[in-house]
N, C-alpha and C positions, 0 to 999 in steps of 0.2 A: 575463657572463664569470665574475663571482665565484661565481654559482650553479653554473656548470659546474665550476669549480675545487673547490667544496665537495662536489659529487657525486663527483668523482674521488677526493677525499681520503677521503670516507666509504667508497667502494668499496675503496680501498687498505687502510684500517684494518680493514674487514670481512675482506678476504682475509688480512691479517696475523694477525687473531685466529683465523681458521679454520686457518691453518697452525700457529699455536701450539697449538691444540687437538689437531690431528693429531699434532704432535710429542709432546705430553704423553701422548697415548693409546698411543704405541708401547710395548708391553710388553716387559720384559726378563726373559729366562730364563737363570739360571745353570746350566750343564751341567758337571758335576763328575765326571770319570773318576777312578779310583784312581791313574792314572799314564799316561804316554804311551810306555812301552817297547814294549808289545805293539801291533802294527798293528791289532788288534781294535778298539781305541778310536778310532783314526784313521778307520776305516770307519764306526763308529757315529756319529762326529761328522758325517760327510758326510750320513748319513741324517737326523740332527737338523737340520742346516743347511738341507737341502732343504725340510723341512716348515716350519721357522721362516720361511724366505723366502716360502713360499706364503701364510702368514698375516700377514706383515708384522711378525713379532716380531724383536727383537734377541737373538741368542744369545751369551752370554759363556761361553767355554770356559776353565776353570781346573782345574789338577790339581797335586798335589804332584809333586816330582821323581821320587820312587820309590814303588812300590806298597807299601812297608813303612811309609811315613810317614803313619800314621793321624792323628797329632796335627796334621800339616800340612793334611790334608784337613778336619779339624774347624775349623781356623783359617779356611780358605777359606769354609766355610759361615757361620761367624760374621761374616766380613767382608761376605758377600753380604747377610746380614740387616741389618747396619749400613747398607749402601747401599740397602736397601729395594727389592731386586729383586722382580719380580712373581711369580716361581716358581723353584723349585730342583729340578733333576733330578740324581740322584746314584747312583753305584755305590759302595757302602760298602766300605772296606778293613776296618774293624773295626766289627761291628754295635753293640756297646755304646757305643763312643765316638761314633759317628755318630748313634745314637739320642738321646744327650744333646744334641747340636747341633740335631737335628731338633725336639726339644721347644722349643727357643728359636725356631725358625721357626714352630712351632705358635702360640706366644705372640704372635708378630708377625703372625699371620694370613697367612703366606706358604705357599701349597700346595707339597707335596713329592711328587715322583714318583721312585721307585727304578727304575733300569734294570739289566739283567743280573743279576737276582735275584728270585726268587718267594717266598722265605722272609720272613715278616713280621718287621720289626725290633721290639725290645722297648720297651714303655712309651712309645710316641710315635705320632703320627697320620701315616700315609702315605696319600695319596689313591689311588695306583695302583702296582702292581708290574708291570714289564715284563721279560720274559726267557723262557728256556726251562727245561724241567724237567731240571735238571742231573743228578739221580740217574738218570732214565730215559735221558738221554744217555749216561751211563756204562755203562748196560746195553747200549745199542746198540754201543758200542765193544767191550765184552766179547764180544758176539755176532760182531762183525767179526773180532776176534782168533781166536776159536774156529774160524771158517770158514776163515781164512787158514792156520791151523796144522792143519787137518783133525782138530780135536778132541783134539790131544795136544801138550803143550809146556810150557815154562817162561816165565813172564811176569814182567817187572819194571816197577814203576810209578815215574815221576818226579813227585813231588808238588809242589804249589805252596805258597804260604805257608799257615800254619795258619788255618783259618776255614771259612766256609760253602762256598766254591767247591771247596776241596780235599775237604772232608768229603763233599759230595754227589757229586762226580764219581767219587772213589775208591770211595765207598760203593756206587754203582751197579755199578761193575766187580766189586766183591767180592760183591754180591748174586747175581751170575749165574755168575761164574767159580768153579769148585769145587762149586757146587750144581747148576746146570743143566748145566754142562760140567765134570764131575769130572776129565777128562783134562788140563785146563789148571791148572797150579799157579803161584800167586804166590810167587816165591822171594826177592824183594827189593823194597824200597820206600825211596826216599831223596828228600829235598826238593831242588828246583832253583829255588825262589823265583820262578817264572814267567819266568826269564831264560834266554836261549839258552846262554850260556857256562856258567852254573851247571848247566843241564840236561845239557850235554855232560860236565861233570866228574862229575856224579852217575851218568850212564850208564857212563862209563869205570870209576868205582869199583865199580859193581855188576857190570860185566862181568869185571873183574879177580877179584872175589871169587866170582863165579858164571859161569864160562866157558860153562856149558851153557844160558845164556839164549837163548831163541828169539824173544822179542818184547819190545818196549818200548812202553808207553803213556806219553806225556807229557800231563799234565793241562792243558797249554796247547800251542799250536802252536810257540811259541818254544822250549820245552823239548824238544818232539819233534824239531824241526830240529837242536837240539843233539845229541840221540841219534843222528840220522842221521850227523852229523859223527863221533861217537864210533865207531859201528859201521864206518864206512868207513875210519877211521884204523886200526882193529883188523883190517881185511881180512875183516870179517864181513858181506858183502852179503846173506847168507842171513837175517839177522835182520829180522823184520817190525817196522815202527814206525808207530804211529798217534798223532795229536794230537787236540786239541779246540779249536775256534774257527772254523775255516774262513777264516783270514786269506788275503789275496791271495798272499803269498809261499809259504804252505803249499799253496795250490791249484796254484801254479806248480810246486812241488816234486812234487806228486802227478802232474801232467801230464808232468813230466820223468822219472818213474819212480824218484825217489829216496825220497820219503815214500810209504808204502803207503796211508795214508788219514788223514782228519781229519773229526771231527764238525762238519759245516757247520751253523752255528746262525744263519744269516742276520744277520751282525753289524750291518748297516745298519738292520735292523728294530728293534734295541734303541734306536737314536736316533730313528728316524722315529715309532715308536709312542709313545715317551715324550713327544714334543712333541705328537702327536695327542691323547694323554690330557690333557696340560696345556691344550691348546686347548679341549677339552670342559669342563674345570674353569673356565676363564675365561668360557665361555659360560653358566655356571651349571647345566650338565647334571649329572645323576647318572652317575658313571662306574663301570665295572666295577673291582673291586679287582685282579683278576688279568688280565693281557694276555699270554697264553702264545704263544710263538713255536715253530714246528715245528723239527725237526732231521732230518738225514739224514747218513749217513756218505759223504763224498765219496771215491771211489776210481777206479781206472782205467776202470771200466765206465760211470761217469756224470759224469766230470770235465768233459767238454766242455759238457754241459748246465749244470752248476753255475757254471763260469767265466763263462758268458754271462748269468747272472742280473743283471738291471738293479738298480743301486743308486739308490734314490729317497729 
């Protein structure tokens, strides 16, 4: 009887130890967007969560309250280093500030994957960059505007916060408008800080100063949706508006005929591929530095197909 008891006790201890090993083996990945105002990041989180669940990783999602708070984002990175997470995936607000924090992660041997950005951060080690070619995306938006205006008209740009995303997206538009399409003139540009209300205010200001505007490009969907509100308030339903992101609410607006287009950038892939890259790093594999995501302008001709894309 005692022998049977000892065997059961040994089995219980063995199972407990195995459970402890399994729990200890669960890897934790910090997923750090620049903020949660834009639905883009909510969709990217869904993509990241699906892959993390597939591999049995714990995903910790943390972000500053606003996309202007780069110091807050740096503090989050530093906190995650202190907590000794196994990996960090981040979309940087400010390249220089985040690079300094990433150097601390490098010193702690915590791998870092950047999402929603392909431009290398300065003086730090990033294992992989996941995102789309934002300059080329801007060019596609410029082509769409030219097509919708039949090669002639006045364009206004609603900019985001200063930095990589604004520079690349606006740069792509300026690369092509006026050069390849000389009939399209950029007559105004004003920041909307990635927010809908500020985008609406910027559109109203530019339309007041330039009543001959024929099209707006919001460098994010939220700002573009603000421009839609501004043009409708002004009774200018003739103005073409295009955004960038492919957020669900923007796709619904395209479907409803309010927003003319948005650069669909497969937002969920920013999350899912970031965690796939991290998984390969955990496996000790050599990973590609650049994980590029394709883009397409969603408009009335392809909106049904794009709305039905599966988020995984």
